[in-house]
C-alpha positions, 0 to 999 in steps of 0.5 A: 700310433703315438706322435713321437713314434710317427716322426721317429719313423720319418727320421729312421727312414731317411737315416736308412736311405743315407746309409744305403746311399753311402755304402751301396747305391752311390756307386750305381748313380741311384742316390735319389731312389732310397730317399724316395722310398723313405718318403713313401714309407713314412707317408704310408706308415706314419702319415702326411706330417711325418712324410713332409718331415722326411722330404725336408730331411731328404733334401737336406741330406742330399745337400749335405752328404752327396752334393759338392762339396761333401759334408757341408751346406755349401752354396748351391749351384744352379745345377744342384738347385735344379737337382734338389728341386727335382728331388723335392718334386719327386719326393712330394709326388711319391708322398702324395701317391702314398698318402692317396693310396694309404687313404684309399686302402684305409677307406676300403678297409673301413668300408669292408669292416662296415660291410661285414658288420652290416652283414652280421647285423642283417644276418642276426636280424634275419635270424631273429625275424625268422625266430619271431616268425616261427614263434608267431606261427607256433602261437597262431598255429599258422604254417607256411609252404611253397609249391613248385608248380611244374613238379607238383612238389613242395619245396618249403615247409615251415616247422609249424606246417610239419606240426599241423600235418603231423610230419617229423621235420627230421624226416625231410620234405614229404612228397605231395602225395604224402600230404594228400594222404593226410587230407580227409578222404571227403575233402581230398578231391576238393583240395586238389581241384581247388588248387589245380583251378587256382594254378590254371586260372593264375589266381589266389585260392582259399579253402577250409578242409580237414586233416586226419593225423596219424593218431586219428585226431581231426583238425580243421585247416584254413589254407590260402595261397597266391601264385608267383610268376617268372619274367615271362608271366608263367606261374612257377610257384605257389606260396601260401599258409595253413592255419589250424582253426580247429578251436574256432570251428569247435567254438562255432559249433558251441556257439550255434548250439548255445544260440539254439539252446537260447532260442529254445529257452527264449521260446519256451520259458513261461516268464516274459522276456524282452529287450528295451531301448531306454529313451532319454531327454536332453537332460538325461532323464528317462522319459520312455522306452521302446520294445526291441525283442520280445519272447512268445510269452510276452503277450500272455504275461502283459496282454500287449499285442505286437509290442516289438518296435513300439514305445511304452508311452504309446501303449500305456500313456499313464504308465507309472514314472517309476518304471522309466526311472528304474530302467533308466538307472540300470541303463546308465549304471549297469547295475542289475535290479530285481523288484516288484511293481504294479502296472496299474494301467495294465491291471497287473503286478510284476516280479521283474529282474532287469539288467543292461545288455550290449554296449552301454552307449546303446542304453539297452536293458533286458527284462525277465518278468513274471505276472504275479497279480494272482499272488498279490491278490492272494497275499492281500486276501491272506493279510485280510484273513490274518487281520480278521483272525487277529480280531477274532483272536483278540475277541477270544482272548478278551472272552477268556479273560472275562471267563477267567475273571468270572471263575474268580468272582467269588474269590474277588468278592471275598477279597473286596468284602474283607477290607470293607467289613474291617472298615465298617468295624473300625467305623463303629468303634470310632463312633463308640469312642466319640460317644464316650465321656470324654471322647477318646480322639486318639482312638478315633484317629487310630480307627480312622487310619485303619478305615483308610488302609482297608479302603485302599486295600479294597480299591487296589483289588477292584483296580486290577479287574478293569485292566483285565476285562477291558477290551483294548488294542495290543500295546508294546510296553517295557514290562517288568515281568516280576511286577506283573506276576505279583499283581496276578498273584495278588488277584488270585490270592483268595482263590488259592487260599480257598483251595488250600494251595500254598503259593511259593515264588522265586523271582530273580531280582534285577531282571531286564524288562521285556517288550510286550502287552502287559495285559496279554502277558498277565492273561497268560499268567492268570490262565496258567495260575488258575489252571494250576489251582484247579488241577490240585483240587484232587490231591491232598491239601498238604501237597498242594503247592504252586511254584512261580519262578523267573530267571535270566537266560541267554535268550531272554527272561524265562518264566515257569509256573509249576504245580503239584497236581496229578500232571498230564494223562498219558497221550495228552501232552502233545495236544495240550495246546490244541484248540478246543482240546481240554481234559476238564469236563466244563472247559472250552479248550481255548485258554492254553491255545490263546496263551500260546498264540499270545506268547508266540506273538511276543516272539517267544514259545510256550512249552509244557512238561511233566513235573517230577515226581508229579504235577505239570510245568509250563515255561515261556521265555521272552526277549529282554530289552538291554540295559532295562533292569527292573 
């Protein structure tokens, strides 16, 4: 309330008291009473300050209006002073009583308001707690109940309890007999007996039973309860809870089945299995490991008896360090690893899959392993066989080259004889020019130049022969395939000419180089060219043409050797590369087989096909080396 209004109440209440005295109460000798009411009303409604003002105004009003002489502040007699003092004390008493009562009523009102607020707050908290409890019960599938022991009737069920037993909350509290009908018949007697024993013994109880719902579904329920006693110590109620543990029971069954399956697998697998504890020194370096659990096949796979509980250093003191390092790394990092290692002291090779198990702090590793000693021995024997096969293949390739060169010996001799004969002729002419008078040195110099040219020509022919005949290991060179082809063509030029075969080439320029053995690749080309020349001996001379081409393709450099001979006889194309198969009466049947092996060893594939309208075609492709154009 505003201050001016509060003090206005004081003035107004005193004015009303003056009016009442003037017009009514002065005739009844009750002048003081209105002023006492004015002071009381002011203190009650406006407070202590305005109440003091009302007392002062009341005393002044009494002196001015109602004491002799009237309407003036005349000197006060002793009797008037006593009267005014009495009036002042009465006004102060009334004001104090009013103030105390007002303060008490305000405190009582405030206390009531605070109490109402606390009741509202506590009610809201209780409702919220009940909501939380209901939600918690719904989430945990847990319900609560209260049983009246004397009447054997349930007097409280939570919403979740209704749901667990399949009752409708709108239908009210079901009787105890209705509850018993929901208990599985095999568990019903035990349910009643356990509850009655708990009541009789005044003790807590706990049991697991099955409930059958109206829809036929089965639930596993955990029930717990404890007694509530009255003042005389008698059991009056049982308060408890029920929890749906169907999922837990199902998980327990699945866990038991899983454990049984694991045990069956553990005991029946042929691979060895075990868990080990890796042991470290003070520097966290793995120095040993102890076997904790082993499968029945462990002894068969390792030859170690009674390994459980023993350390590897005890079993095999010379066991390789890399075993400890690998298992230590897996135990520390948790990263699984698969590897093949030899345990020399055990005399075995193992294929191992290792992984960390349990708490990383326990540093335990599971190992699943298989004895691959026989496989490793077979692989070693296979590698030895492969090595011997390569040696035999190299011998056969060398023999093939020598045989092919033997076939070309007459042509090679002719190639060598021609430049030598020409050189002799030029030498005789030079002698004649020297014997002339005077000697013609210019002609002599010209003859000598021709002799040098023909000698180099013969040397080039001879130089090509050792590379193809010499027995040397295979090499990996960057081979310009066009140059290799031209060298083989030069070597077989005389043979082709003697057989009336025209040689035509279509070699793509700028081909990238291929990686391989130059001699082996030239052996393939030499074999294909000689075979083509021989195949065309039975056709007319004007039809004998050998065509050799190269081209750049996405998968590498492609080479084709094509002839115009009779081609492949029906049914022979599928066997053309088979070992010891040949349509030639004097052939060995190893040439094309060796050619295919050489090309496959270079990562390529040799193919044969019929050439239209006649003849045969052989093609192979080799991987190109980037940025090596020749």
